[in-house]
N, C-alpha and C positions, 0 to 999 in steps of 0.2 A: 915319381907320381905325376909331376907336371908334364913330363914327356908323354906319359900314357894319355893324359887328358888332351894334349895337343894333337896326338895321333887320332884320337876319337873325333875331335873337333874338325880336323881336316877331312876325315872320312864323311862326316855328316854334310859338310859344305860341298864336297864333290858330288855326293848323292843328290843333293838339292839342285845343283846345277844341271846334272844329267836329266833329272825329272822335269825341269823347266824347259829344256831344249825342245822336246816334242810339242809342248804347248805352243811355243813360238812358231814352230813349223806349221802347226794346224791353223794358226791365226793368219799366216802370211797370205793364203789365197783370198782372204776377205778384203785385203787391200788391193785396189785396182780392179774391182769387180765390174760387172756389166750393168747396163741400164736399158730399159725397154721404153720406147716412145710409141704410143698408140696413134697411128695415122688414120685409121678408118674403123668404124664399128662401135665406138663409144656412144651410148644412149640411142642406139639405132632401134627402130621399130620394125619388127618382122610381121608380115601379114599371113595369118594362118589360112585364110580362104584361098589366096593365090599361091601360097608356098614361097613367096618372095622373101629373101633374107639378105642381110648385109654381112658378108664374111669379114672377119677382122683382118687388118693389115698393120703390122708393127715394124719398127726399126730398132735394131740392137746397136748400141754404142758402147765404147769402152769408157774408162775413167776420165780420159781426156776428150771425150765427146766425139771420137772418130768412129765412123761406121765399122762394124765388125762383120766380115764375110765368113761364111762357113759355119756359123753358130747353129746348133740344133735347137729348134723351137718347137715346143709341144703345146697345142691348144686343147683344153678339156672343157666339156660342158656337163651340166648335172645329168645324172641318170634318172632322176625322178623330178616331178613337178614341171613347171614351165622350163623349156629347154629347146635345144636344136641339135641336129646331127650333121656330121660331115659326110664325105663320100663313103658309100657302102653302109650308111645308117649307123656309123660308129660315133661314139662320144669323145673320141680322141683322134687328133690329127697331128702328124709330125712332118716338119719340113726344115729346110736349111736356108739361111739368109744368103742373098745374092751379093754382088760386089758392092752394092750400096748399103748393105746391112739390112735390107728389107725382106719381108717374107709374108705370104698370104696364107690364110687357112683354107683356101680353095673354095669349093662349093659348099653351101650350108643350107639346111632346110629346117624351119621351125616345126616343133611337134604340135599336137592339137590342144595344148593347154595355154590359156592366157595368163599373163603375169610377167614379173621381172625376174631375170636370172643373171648369173655371172659366168663369164668365161675366164678360166684360169690360164694364164700364159706363162710358160717357164722357158727361159733361154739358158743354154749351157755351152761353154767352150773350154775344154780342159777342166781346170778346177774352178773356173769363174762361172757364176750363175746369177740369175736375176728372175724376179717374179713380178707379174702385173695382173690386174683384174680388169676385165672389160664388162660393163653392164649393158644389157639389152632387154627388150621387152617384146613379148608376143601379143598380138591383138587381132581380133576378127574384123574390125571395122576400119582401123586407121591404115592409111596408105604407107607402104614400105618401099624403100629404094629397090628398083628392079621390077616393080609392078607396072601394069599398063596404065595409060592416062584414063581409060574407061573406068578402071577400078578406082582410080583416084576420084573421079567425078561421082561415082556411086557412093563411095565412102563419105564424101562431103554431104551429099543429100541425106544419107542415113543418119549422120550425126546431127544435122541441123534442120531436119524436116519440120519439127514442131515449132522451132523458132521462126522459120520462113513462113509457115502457115499462119502463125500469130501475126507476123508483120503484114501479110496479105489481108488477113481479116480486119486488122485495125485500119489499114488503108481504105478498104472497102467501106467500112463504117464511117470513116471521116468524109469520104466523097459523098455518101448518102446524106449525111447531115448537112454538107455544104449545099447540095442542090435543094434539100428540103427547106432550108432557112433563107434561101436567096430570094430577094424581092426584085423581080424582073421589071415591074412597072416603074420603079423609081431609079433603077440602075444601082441600087445599094446592095451590098453583101453583108448580111447580118451574122455575126459570130459572137459568142459569149465574151463579154469584156472589151470587144473592139468593134469599131465601125469603120469600114472602108468605103469611101464614096467612089464609085466607078463610073457614074453617068456623066454626060457632057454638061458643061457649065454654060 
C-alpha cells in the first residue's frame, strides 16, 4: 500500500514539474526587455491651419541601456477625434531603428480637430517588446514646429490682440490725463497723491 502511494506521489510531482516548465519559459522573455526613450514629439503642438506637425523620434535600448539596432517600431494615432496621419493618410507607420537605436515616424499631418491626443509606440525585437505613449495637441492658433515665422507672428497677435489693445488704450488715457493736469505756468506736474516740481529754482 505504501509503495502504491509512493508511486502516485512521484507521478504527481513529475506532472507538476512538467506543467511549471512552460510557465518559466514564457516568463523568460520578460527579463531583459526593451525600453523606449522619446527624443522628439512629446507635448508638441501641431498647427491645423498650416498643417505643420512634429513627428515623433524615439530611441530603443536594451536592459543594459545599450541602443538596439534593427528593432521594429510601430507608431499609431487615433482614428477618431483629435489626431494626425502619417504618409499616405494612414494612422499607422512602421519603421526600424538605425545603428544608434533611433527611428522617426516620418512625415505627419494633423487632422482638422483641435485637442489633445496620444500616439502609441510599440517596439519589438524577437520576443522582447516595449510600449510608450507620446502626447500631442492640435491647435488652430498656436505656432507649431515647422511653421513659418509669419504664422508665428500672426498667431501671437491673434492670441493677445485684446490684451495689447487694452494696454494701448490705458497708455493713451494716462497720457491724456498727464497733459490735462499739467500746470505749465509754474512748471509743476500735478498727479493724484504726488507732486513733482519740475521748474527751475
